[in-house]
Structure formats: C-alpha cells, structure tokens
N, C-alpha and C positions, 0 to 999 in steps of 0.2 A: 678257370671260373665258368660255372655252368651257364650263366645268362650273359647276354650281350645286347647292347644298343648300337645300331648303325643308322647313319643319316645320309641321304642323298638329296639332290635338288633337281626338280624338273619344273619347267614352265613357271618359275618364279616363286615356288614355295617348297619348304622341306617335306620330305617323306621319311618317316621314322620307322624302323623295324625293331621290334622287341623280339628277341630270339632266345629260345631254350635249346641250347646246343645238345644237351643230353637227350631230351624228350623229342626234339624235332619240331616243336610247335613254334609258330611265328605269327605275330600280329603286325600288320602294316597300317600306320596312322598317317593320314594326310593332314598337313597344317591347314589346308583349305577346310574350314568348318570343324577342325579338330576331329575329323571323321575316321571311323574304322573302315578301311577299304578292303582288308583281307585278314582272315583268321584261318591259318593253315595248320593241319596236322597230318602226320603219316597215317596211311590206311593200308589195308591188305594189298599184297602184290607189289609192295615197294613204291606205291604211288603216294601223292600228296593231294588232299582235298581242301580247297578253300570254301569255307561254309558261308562266306559273305558274297552275295550277288552285287559286286562292286563295279569299278571302272577299270578299263584296260591300262590306263596310264593317266598322268596328271592332265594332259591336254584333253583327253576324253572327259574327265571329270569337269573341267572348266566349261566345256562346250555343252555337256549333256546333263548337268546337275539338276536343272529344273524339269527334266523329263523323268519324273518319278521320284525325285528328291532322295535317291538312294543313299542311305547312311547319314542323312543330313542331321545336323544339330537343330533342334526346334527351340527357338527362344527369340524374343521374350514372350511369344504366345505359341500355342501348339495347334496343329491341324487347322481347322477352319475357324475364321472369325466372320460373323455375319456382316457382309458388305464392308468389311474392314473397319467397322465403326465401333466405338465404345465411349463411355463417359467416365471421367474421374473428377470428383469434387465439383460437379456441376459443369464441367467443360467438356465439349465434344471433340473427339479426335477421329481421324481416318488415316490408316496406314497407307503407304504409297507403293510398297514393293512388288509383291507378286499376287496375281489374282487368277483363280480358276473359276471361270464364269464370273459371277458378281461377288464372290467371296474371297477375302484374303486368306492365304494358306501358308503355314509352316514358318512363320516368324521372319526374322530379319538377319540372322547370323549364318544361314546355311552356306553362304559363299564368302564369309569373312575369312581372311587369312590370319591365322593365329601365329604368335611368336613363341618359339621354343625357349622356355626359361630355365629348364633343368632336365637332366636325364641321369639315370643311375642304373648300374648293373652290379650284381653280386652273385654269390652262390645260391641265393634264395629267390631273386626276382630281377626283372628288368622293368624300368618305369620311365615315363616321360611326362613332363608338365608343360602345357601350352596355355597362353594367355592372350586375351583380346580385350581392348578397351573400346566399347561402343560409345561413340561421341554424341549420340542423340541426333544423328543426321537425318533421320526420317521424321518429317513434320508430324506424322501420326503417332510417333513415339519419341518425344523430345527429351528423354530421360537418360542421361549418360549412366553407364554401369560398367563394371569390370567382371569378366568371367575367366575362371581358371579351370582347365580340364586336365585331369591326371589319369593316364592309362597305365595299368600295372599288370604284368604277366608273371604268374607264379607257377609252381609245379602242378602237374595233373591237368595241363591245358586250361588253366583258370585265368580269365581275363576280367579285371575289374576297372570300371570307369567311374570317376568321381568328379562331379561338376560343382564348383563353388561360385557364388554370385554375391556381389556387394556393390553399394553405390554411396555417393556423397550428396545426393540431391537434398534440398531442405525438407521435403515431405516424402511420405511413403509412395512407392511406385508399384503399379500392377506388374505381376511377373508369373510366368509359367515356363516349364522346361521339359525337354524330352529329347528322344532320339528316334530316328526313322530307318533302322537297318532292315535290309532284305536278306533272308537266310535261305541257303540251299544245301541240302545234304547229298547232292549229286544225283538225285532222281527227281521226277516230277512230284509236286505236292500231293498228288493223288496216291502216291506210294507211302505217304507219311501218316503218322498219328500225332494228335495234339492233345496234351493234357494241360489244363489251367486250374489253379486253385481259385476258382470263381464260380459262383452260381447266379451271378447278376450281370445282366447286360443293360447298358443305357439305351433307352428308346430314342430313335432318331426320327426326324421329320424327312420330308422329301429332299431337302437340301443337305442331308447328312449332318444335321445339327441337333444336339440333344434337346428333347422336349421338357426335360426335368423329371420324367417318369422313368421307372426301372422295371425291367422284365426278368422274370426268373428264367434262367438258361443254364441247366446243369449238364449239358451234353458232354462237356470236356472235363468234368471233375475227375473221372476215372480213366480218361483217355478215350479218344474217338478217332476213327479213320477220317481223313479229310477228303476222301474220294467223293467227288460230286458236290462238295459243300462250297458255297460262296460266302465270303466274309468281308465286310468292311464295317466293323463294329467295335465299340468300346466295352471292355469288361472290367468290372470293379473288383479289386482284390480285397481280401479280408483284412480289416484294420487290426485284428487281434493276433496276426502272425507277423513276426519281425521279418521273415524272409519267405514269403509265398513263392511258389515255383510255377514255371511254365516249361513244359518239356515237349520238344519237337523230335520225333524219332522215326527212323526207317529201319530196314533190315541191317544196315551197316553202321550207322552213326546215331548218336544221341546228343542233342543240344539242350542244356539246362540253363534257364534264365532265372536268376534270383534277384528281383528288384527289392531295394530297401523300402521302408515306409514312405520315403520321400516321393516314390513313384507308385501311387495307388491305382493307376489306370493302365490297362494294356489295350492298345488299339491293334486289332488284327486285320490285315488286308491281304487278300489273295488276288494278284493281278490276273488278267484274262489269259496270259500265256501259261500260267500255273506251273512255272519252272522254279519259282521261289515264293516266299511268303514274308510280308512285312510284319514284324512283331515289335511294336513301338512302346517304349516306356514313357508314360506321361505323368506329370505332376498334378494334373487336373484334367477335367473334361474339355473336349473341343468347345470353342466359343465361351470359355469361362470368364473372359473379360466382360461378357454380357450376362451370362447365366449364373456366375459366381460359384460354380461347382469346382471346388478346389483352387480357386483364385488365391494367390499369395499377394498381400500388400506388404512389400518389403520395406521395412523401416530404414532410415538413413544409418549407415555404418553397421548395420546388421548383416551377418553373413548367412546365406542359405546354402545348404549342401544337399546334393542329389547323388544317389549312388545306385548302381546296378552291376551285376556280374554275369558273365557267360562262361560256360564250361562245356567242352566238347570231349566225348569219349567214344571209343570204338565199341560196338555191340558184340559181345562174345557169344 
C-alpha cells in the first residue's frame, strides 16, 4: 500500500506521521494543538527538506510554543484582540490566557492536547482526525465547543487540513479560526519570491490592529522578491475565487497554499532572523471580536468548516 500512518508518543501526547512511501513525502502532526510540525519531501542530492520551521521534539514544543507560536492553532480568536476584551449581547468579557504587551494573542487552543479519533491509509491517501472539547474554562470565553481537525496527505506532496467546529450553547457564540505555520524552503527568506492573489492590505494602527480601512497593495500579485521587505500585515483574498493561491518559491522549491473561502485573510509575517516566514490562514481579521471584520456568530448545533491545503514541489 502506498500510504501509511504511524504514531509514536513523546512527553504525553501522540505524534502522527502521514507517509507517502512511493513519493517520499511525510507530514508530522503533533496532537499538541493538532499542529503541523514537519512537512518533508525529497530534494536534489538525495536529501530531505522539511519546509516547516517547527520544533526539535515534543518537549521543545511544550517549552517553547509561546515563543513565536510556531504552527499554532488559532481559535476561538485569531492574532491580536484589543486588551483581550470584547462584548457579546451587552456583556463584557476579558480573556485570561496569553498577552503580548497589553493585547491578548492567538486564541486559547494552541497548547490544547487533542485526541486522535481516527486514522486511515490506502493506496490514495493517509489521514488522521483529532478532536478537542473546549470546556469553557477561560472566564473570558465561557462557551464550550468541540473542534475536529483532519489532516490528509495525497499524491504530489499535497496536504490538506480541515477544521470543523460546533457547539451546544443556548445562543450563538463568537468564533474565528486560523493557523500560524512558519515556512522555510532551506534558504533565507531574502532568496525567495512571494506571490499572493491579493491587491488589498488591511490598514493597521500602531498596535497592529486593523483600523477598518483598506490599502491597495499589488506588489505580490505577479510575484515579488522578498529581499529587504518587512511584513507583518493582513492581505484580503478575492471572494470571487474558490481557491486563491499564495506561492512561496526559491531556486529549489515551490510551496503553494490554496485556502478555501472559509479563510479569506492571509497574515504574512517575516521574523527578524529572516530564515522563515509565517503565512497564516485566518477566517477573519485580527481583533474581529471587536471590529466585526469576518466575525462568525456560530449558532447552536451549526457546524462551521475551515479548509486550506499546502503543496510542495521541486523546481525543475
């Protein structure tokens, strides 16, 4: 059989590998946050390149996750929330978990340990499904919900992740979803080009929170070198395309990201070391619990599905 799923356990949570034995591609999923920690393909010279700037092992992830939030699941809010505060139906809330300066960041599930509920391998794919029941334990988000994350590896080094969310609260709850992976193609970011199907950037204030205004930015529509460019910005994807693309490329490799319509925002961040780049799929703008930009009010017993895919290829 071409595909295989293997599972090991370190530091108290499962590590799942989805393997294409014929093509040599492998995706490594941590049950911690249901995160993608590695996405490896064979490259020239008989070597293997991991295109995820992840963690050395499970213990490293547990100790360093909040140092950059590499590969973190963003839920039930994404990126920054102004002072961790928001209002629903006239009641004020303040989240308790993680603050950068005076603002809450990156949701509540980034360090949640998910349960593996299913895995599957065939001649066509390898897949794993993980599940987490958030109990409403943060006083600033007292709304229990269930999340399921399915990772699926198919031929041509194609990896798809689907997140499903539902709840049984008596009233609709605020919700946003996203991912925070850092990618590396084996060279500094300055040796890469970036192409995005977007001509629109969200304007930020000094706290990196959206003002509500939009800025025309077509630098990346046809691809642009990242040499010397600094980014920590949100780009709006076109609503009339079912699968807009984002392509990161250097002389050896090409990463293609194809978010579904459930992820209309790409947050792009280049850290100071410039060895990797965060390309984050978001269901709405940062701080959307307050500005309403893409905020989902999820009704009881309604299921919301978010999907994106990654594909790696060698440049010929």
